[in-house]
TIKOL-918391 format. One record per atom (N, C-alpha, C): x, y, z; residue in one letter. Coordinates in steps of 0.02 Angstrom, whole numbers, padded with zeros to 5 digits, always signed. Each point is the difference from the previous one (the first is absolute). Layout:
TIKOL-918391
XYZa...
end
This chain:
TIKOL-918391
-00119-01194-02343m-00033-00044-00047m+00004-00073+00024m+00061-00021+00017l+00010-00064+00033l+00031+00016+00067l-00038-00010+00053g+00017+00027+00065g+00066-00024+00030g+00025-00058-00022w+00062-00025+00031w+00063+00029-00031w-00006+00037-00055l+00059+00030-00031l+00025+00059+00042l+00066+00013+00000p+00025+00060+00035p-00031+00062-00031p-00005+00052+00039e-00028+00063-00025e+00041+00025-00059e-00034+00019-00053n+00034+00025-00060n+00008+00076+00007n+00063+00024+00002i+00013+00071+00010i+00034+00031-00061i-00002-00033-00057s+00036+00023-00059s-00047+00025-00054s+00017+00057-00030t-00039+00025-00056t+00013-00040-00064t+00056-00035-00003f+00017-00037-00060f-00029-00071+00000f-00030-00021+00054a-00021-00070+00006a-00074-00009+00014a-00041+00051-00014q-00071-00006+00014q-00033-00056-00041q+00024-00009-00062g-00029-00052-00042g+00021-00070+00017g+00054-00006+00040v+00025-00067+00017v-00051-00038+00042v-00030+00033+00049d-00048-00034+00042d-00063-00020-00039d-00021+00042-00046t-00057-00017-00043t+00014-00062-00041t+00060-00001-00030l+00020-00058-00040l+00006-00062+00044l+00029+00007+00059f+00007-00056+00046f-00068-00028+00019f-00048+00045+00015a-00067-00022+00020a-00035-00036-00058a+00010+00026-00061l-00030-00032-00059l+00027-00072-00008l+00066-00008+00005i+00030-00066-00005i-00025-00046+00056i-00005+00029+00060y-00023-00039+00057y-00070-00027-00011y-00046+00043-00022w-00069-00022-00008w-00009-00047-00059w+00039+00009-00053i-00001-00049-00055i+00022-00068+00026i+00052+00000+00041t+00025-00063+00029t-00052-00032+00045t-00035+00041+00040v-00052-00026+00045v-00056-00033-00041v-00022+00033-00054v-00054-00028-00041v+00022-00066-00032v+00061-00001-00027v+00026-00062-00031v+00006-00055+00052v+00024+00017+00060f+00007-00049+00053f-00068-00030+00018f-00050+00042+00008v-00067-00024+00018v-00029-00044-00054v+00009+00019-00063l-00025-00040-00056l+00034-00068-00003l+00066+00000+00009v+00038-00063-00005v-00018-00047+00058v-00002+00028+00060i-00016-00042+00058i-00073-00023-00003i-00044+00044-00022g-00070-00019-00007g-00010-00056-00051g+00036+00005-00056t-00004-00053-00051t+00029-00065+00027t+00055+00005+00036l+00031-00060+00030l-00048-00035+00047l-00033+00039+00043i-00048-00029+00048i-00059-00032-00037i-00024+00035-00052m-00056-00028-00039m+00019-00067-00032m+00062-00004-00027f+00021-00062-00031f+00010-00055+00052f+00024+00018+00060l+00008-00050+00053l-00067-00031+00019l-00050+00043+00001i-00067-00025+00018i-00031-00040-00057i+00005+00029-00061k-00033-00032-00057k+00032-00066-00018k+00066-00005+00006y+00034-00060-00022y+00027-00042+00059y-00033+00006+00056r+00020-00039+00058r-00017-00074-00012r+00032-00042+00039h-00015-00071-00006h-00070-00015+00026h-00037-00037-00041r-00067-00022+00020r-00009-00073-00019r-00025-00039+00046a-00009-00072-00012a-00045-00011-00060a+00022-00043-00045g-00040-00017-00059g+00006+00050-00056g+00039+00054+00009h+00006+00051-00052h+00068-00009-00035h-00002-00013-00065r+00061-00012-00037r+00032+00066-00021r+00066+00001+00000a+00036+00059-00022a-00010+00012-00075a+00001+00062-00020e-00009+00019-00070e+00064+00033-00026e+00015-00012-00063y+00056+00033-00032y-00025+00065-00031y+00030+00055+00020i-00022+00066-00026i+00058+00032-00037i-00011+00018-00062e+00052+00032-00040e+00005+00074+00019e+00061+00028-00010g+00009+00072+00011g-00038+00042-00051g-00013+00062+00018s-00037+00045-00043s+00047+00051-00031s+00012-00005-00065t+00043+00048-00034t-00028+00070+00005t-00065+00007-00003k-00033+00065+00004k+00015+00033+00067k-00008-00038+00055l+00014+00028+00066l+00073+00019+00008l+00045-00041-00027e+00071+00015+00005e+00017+00065-00037e-00031+00010-00058i+00012+00062-00038i-00028+00059+00039i-00059-00008+00031i-00031+00055+00036i+00042+00022+00059i+00022-00049+00043w+00036+00022+00060w+00071+00023-00017w+00028-00026-00055t+00066+00025-00021t-00007+00072-00026t-00053+00013-00039a-00010+00067-00027a-00016+00050+00055a-00041-00020+00049v-00017+00045+00055v+00062+00016+00042v+00040-00051+00014t+00062+00011+00038t+00047+00047-00038t+00006-00009-00065t+00043+00042-00040t-00023+00073+00001t-00065+00010-00006v-00027+00068+00002v+00012+00033+00067v-00010-00037+00054i+00010+00028+00068i+00073+00019+00010i+00046-00046-00017v+00071+00013+00010v+00023+00058-00043v-00022+00002-00063f+00020+00054-00045f-00029+00067+00025f-00062-00001+00024g-00030+00061+00027g+00037+00026+00061g+00019-00046+00045l+00038+00021+00059l+00068+00027-00019l+00031-00029-00051a+00065+00025-00023a-00007+00071-00027a-00053+00013-00038m-00011+00067-00027m-00013+00051+00055m-00036-00022+00052l-00012+00046+00057l+00063+00011+00041l+00043-00051+00003s+00060+00005+00041s+00054+00043-00033s+00002+00000-00066f+00054+00034-00035f+00005+00075+00017f-00054+00038-00002p+00007+00071+00019p+00018+00011+00073p-00025-00045+00044e+00018+00006+00071e+00075-00013+00009e+00026-00049-00035w+00072-00015+00004w+00041+00060-00023w-00019+00029-00057n+00036+00058-00025n-00004+00059+00049n-00058+00009+00029n-00010+00054+00047n+00046-00006+00061n+00008-00062+00024l+00041-00012+00059l+00075-00001-00016l+00019-00028-00057k+00070-00015-00013k+00036+00052-00042k-00037+00041-00036s+00035+00050-00041s+00029+00054+00044s+00061+00024-00016p+00031+00052+00042p-00042+00064+00001p+00002+00034+00056a-00035+00064+00006a+00033+00052-00045a-00040+00039-00035e+00027+00050-00046e+00036+00056+00037e-00032+00026+00051n+00029+00055+00039n-00010-00013+00074n+00038-00048+00028p-00011-00016+00071p+00020+00058+00045p-00035+00006+00056d+00017+00053+00048d+00062-00018+00039d+00010-00066+00012y+00058-00023+00038y+00026-00065-00030y+00066-00009+00003v+00031-00062-00023v+00043-00027+00057v-00011-00063+00017v+00038-00033+00053v+00027-00066-00026v+00064-00013+00015q+00029-00065-00018q-00006-00047+00059q-00021-00062-00015v-00007-00051+00053v+00046-00059-00018v+00040-00019+00049r+00046-00057-00010r-00018-00056+00049r-00013-00058-00028g-00011-00058+00042g+00065-00033+00018g+00007-00020+00062e+00062-00031+00023e-00017-00045+00060e+00021-00061-00002q-00018-00047+00054q+00018+00031+00068q-00050+00015+00041f-00072-00009-00009f-00035+00066+00018f+00015+00052-00038n-00027+00066+00012n-00013+00036-00066n-00041+00052+00006w-00010+00047-00055w+00039+00064+00017w+00038+00024-00048y+00037+00063+00009y-00029+00052-00047y-00027+00054+00028m-00031+00053-00038m+00050+00057-00008m+00014+00019-00062i+00051+00050-00014i-00032+00061-00032i+00005+00057+00035y-00030+00062-00022y+00054+00046-00029y-00015+00035-00054p+00048+00050-00024p+00001+00059+00048p+00059+00030+00008g+00007+00057+00045g-00022+00065-00032g+00023+00056+00026p-00020+00066-00026p+00017+00010-00074p+00050-00038-00025d+00017+00007-00072d-00050-00036-00044d-00046-00038+00032n-00054-00036-00036n+00026-00052-00049n+00059-00028+00015e+00030-00052-00042e+00019-00059+00043e-00018-00059-00024l+00020-00061+00035l+00072-00018-00017l+00034-00031+00047g+00068-00022-00012g+00053+00052+00017g-00019+00051+00038t+00048+00052+00020t+00009-00003+00076t+00046+00041+00025e+00019-00003+00070e-00055+00019+00049e-00048+00041-00023d-00051+00023+00047d-00062-00045+00001d+00005-00059-00031d-00057-00047+00002d-00013-00022+00073d-00063-00016+00013l-00020-00025+00066l-00022-00072-00007l+00029-00045+00041e-00019-00071-00002e-00034-00019+00066e-00061-00026-00005l-00038-00022+00058l-00011-00075-00004l-00006-00031+00058e-00011-00072+00003e-00073-00015+00018e-00035-00030-00049n-00068-00025+00010n-00053+00054+00012n+00014+00062-00017e-00050+00053+00008e-00002+00042-00063e-00059+00002-00031l-00009+00039-00061l-00050+00056+00015l+00025+00061+00005y-00042+00059+00014y-00021+00033-00065y-00065+00013-00006v-00026+00035-00059v-00057+00046+00022v-00013+00053-00037p-00058+00042+00015p-00062-00027-00034p-00057+00015+00029v-00064-00023-00027v-00016+00038-00064v-00035-00034-00045n-00025+00030-00062n+00055+00024-00047n+00059-00031+00004k+00055+00016-00045k+00022-00063-00037k+00019+00008-00063v+00022-00057-00040v+00073-00016+00017v+00012-00061+00021v+00067-00023+00020v+00022-00054-00048v+00061+00008-00027q+00030-00051-00043q+00053-00037+00039q-00005-00066+00002i+00048-00042+00035i+00046-00033-00051i+00066+00005+00011l+00050-00034-00041l+00027-00058+00041l-00008-00061-00026l+00016-00059+00039l+00065-00034-00022l+00036-00025+00048t+00059-00040-00013t+00011-00048+00058t+00047-00046-00007s+00016-00047+00053s+00075-00010+00003s+00025-00010+00060k+00072-00010+00009k+00021-00073-00006k-00046-00046+00016d+00020-00070+00006d-00043-00049-00040d-00063-00008+00020v-00045-00049-00032v-00062+00036-00024v-00047-00037-00029i-00063+00030-00022i-00044+00013+00061i-00021+00062+00008h-00049+00019+00049h-00062+00026-00036h-00056+00001+00035s-00061+00027-00031s-00030+00053+00045s+00001+00061-00024f-00024+00058+00037f-00076+00003-00006f-00034-00010+00056f-00073-00009+00000f-00033+00047+00050f-00045+00041-00025i-00040+00044+00043i-00073-00018-00011i-00028-00045+00041p-00069-00023-00012p-00051+00056-00004p+00007+00052+00041n-00049+00054+00000n+00002+00042-00063n+00053-00007-00039l+00005+00036-00063l-00012-00046-00060l-00010-00065+00014r-00008-00051-00052r+00060+00001-00047r+00059+00009+00028q+00061+00004-00039q+00051-00052+00022q+00028-00035-00048k+00053-00048+00014k+00047-00004-00059k+00064+00004+00014q+00049-00002-00054q+00064-00033+00025q+00027-00047-00040d+00062-00033+00019d+00058+00049-00005d+00046-00006+00047a+00064+00036-00002a+00054-00050-00018a+00034+00011-00055l+00048-00049-00027l+00071+00022+00014l+00043-00048+00018p+00070+00016+00013p+00040+00009-00065p+00058+00030+00008n+00048+00008-00055n-00028+00039-00059n-00041+00049+00015r-00024+00044-00052r-00015+00068+00032r+00003+00054-00039p-00015+00066+00028p-00073+00005+00020p-00017+00051+00040p-00069+00008+00023p-00047+00025-00055p-00016-00045-00046i-00044+00019-00056i-00070-00030+00006i-00008-00049+00046d-00067-00027+00013d-00038+00050+00043d-00059+00020-00023t-00035+00055+00033t-00071-00018+00019t-00026+00037+00046l-00071+00001+00014l-00018+00070+00024l-00063+00017-00005k-00021+00067+00019k-00063-00005+00042k-00013+00051+00039f-00061+00002+00039f-00015+00071+00020f-00063+00010+00020q-00022+00063+00028q-00048-00017+00057q+00026+00003+00061a-00040-00018+00058a-00049+00055+00017a-00061-00018+00017i-00053+00049+00013i-00020+00002+00073i+00036-00037+00042k-00017-00001+00071k+00064-00005+00041k+00005+00041+00051t+00058-00003+00044t-00004-00062+00044t+00059-00023+00022g+00002-00059+00043g+00065-00037-00009g+00003-00058+00031r+00060-00042+00000r-00021-00068-00029r+00033-00022-00053y-00020-00059-00036y+00060-00046-00011y-00012-00065+00002e+00055-00049-00004e+00028-00007-00070e+00066-00013-00004i+00034-00016-00062i+00037-00066+00010i-00033-00056-00008p+00035-00065+00006p+00038-00016-00063p+00045-00049+00006c+00032-00029-00059c-00043-00060-00021c-00021+00000-00063a-00046-00053-00024a+00037-00053-00040a+00066-00003+00006e+00039-00051-00034e+00044-00035+00051e-00003-00066+00003l+00041-00037+00048l+00074+00014-00014l+00032+00036+00045c+00067+00026-00013c+00053-00025+00049c-00016-00051+00040g+00049-00027+00046g-00031-00014+00068g+00042-00021+00047f-00025-00022+00065f-00034+00055+00040f+00018+00063-00013g-00031+00056+00036g-00055+00034-00038g-00027-00034-00052h-00051+00031-00043h-00061+00025+00039h-00023-00040+00047s-00062+00018+00036s+00008+00063+00041s+00062+00018+00016g+00011+00060+00040g+00016+00061-00041g-00001-00006-00067m+00016+00056-00043m-00062+00043-00008m-00006+00051+00040l-00061+00039+00002l+00017+00074+00008l-00024+00040-00046g+00007+00073+00004g-00068+00032+00009g+00000+00067+00001y-00062+00036+00010y-00004+00061-00046y-00057+00008-00030l-00016+00061-00037l-00034+00048+00048l+00028+00059+00009i-00027+00049+00046i-00025+00059-00041i-00065+00006-00006v-00031+00053-00040v-00018+00058+00046v+00027+00058-00014q-00009+00058+00042q-00036+00056-00038q-00026+00048+00038t-00024+00061-00033t+00059+00036-00029t-00013+00046-00046q+00056+00037-00030q+00039+00039+00052q-00035+00029+00049e+00034+00038+00053e+00045-00046+00042e-00025-00060+00017e+00040-00047+00039e+00060-00023-00040e-00010-00012-00064y+00056-00023-00042y+00053+00054-00008y-00022+00062-00010d+00048+00055-00006d+00040+00008+00064d-00033-00009+00057a+00036+00005+00064a+00050-00057+00007a-00019-00060-00023w+00046-00057+00002w+00060+00013-00044w-00011+00027-00060v+00055+00016-00046v+00047+00051+00033v-00029+00050+00032a+00041+00051+00033a+00044-00029+00055a-00024-00053+00033e+00040-00033+00052e+00058-00039-00031e-00010-00027-00059q+00052-00040-00030q+00055+00042-00031q-00019+00058-00028w+00048+00044-00032w-00007+00071+00029w+00021+00009+00062p-00006+00066+00031p+00044+00051-00038p-00024+00060-00006e+00037+00051-00035e+00060+00025+00042e
end
């Protein structure tokens, strides 16, 4: 829709790009109108020899109109944004996979439950900066931080959520990737001198590839 955006590979974020494009084009129209009016006034009220300046009073009617139009636009965008926000931020009812992610200067640590399917036990698997998931499956991420505020951002999923320190992993986000590949996970919150190097990767695999990867991590 807007060619410079990263490819959207999430089933939960299809409406985000539509909303973003709507806001973008509203902004473009307002920008053109404002700049066009400014140029018109510069020309109309330019200095001309022998032409005396005039005092022009403000128009209450125009002020009411543009205030009302702005209010309607902002309120309309808020109403359109609300269901998209709930769709992205509400926890998945029955996720296929749950992974805990811990931000720590300056890496992402991905923690997978082991064969017991419970986090926080001895058979958990911890990976550094690599998040493996199967395609077309709902994944629930539980976020936490060890030190400062980090922001877990996956542009291709249109998902971003702060990871806060000194609290259990209750901040969540969910996604369902529809295309295999390798996608960046930067930190979107300035978290210290090594912030720019805090980069992980989402690795979306076919179900067969993911099952084979799981078998490598927990051999029978």
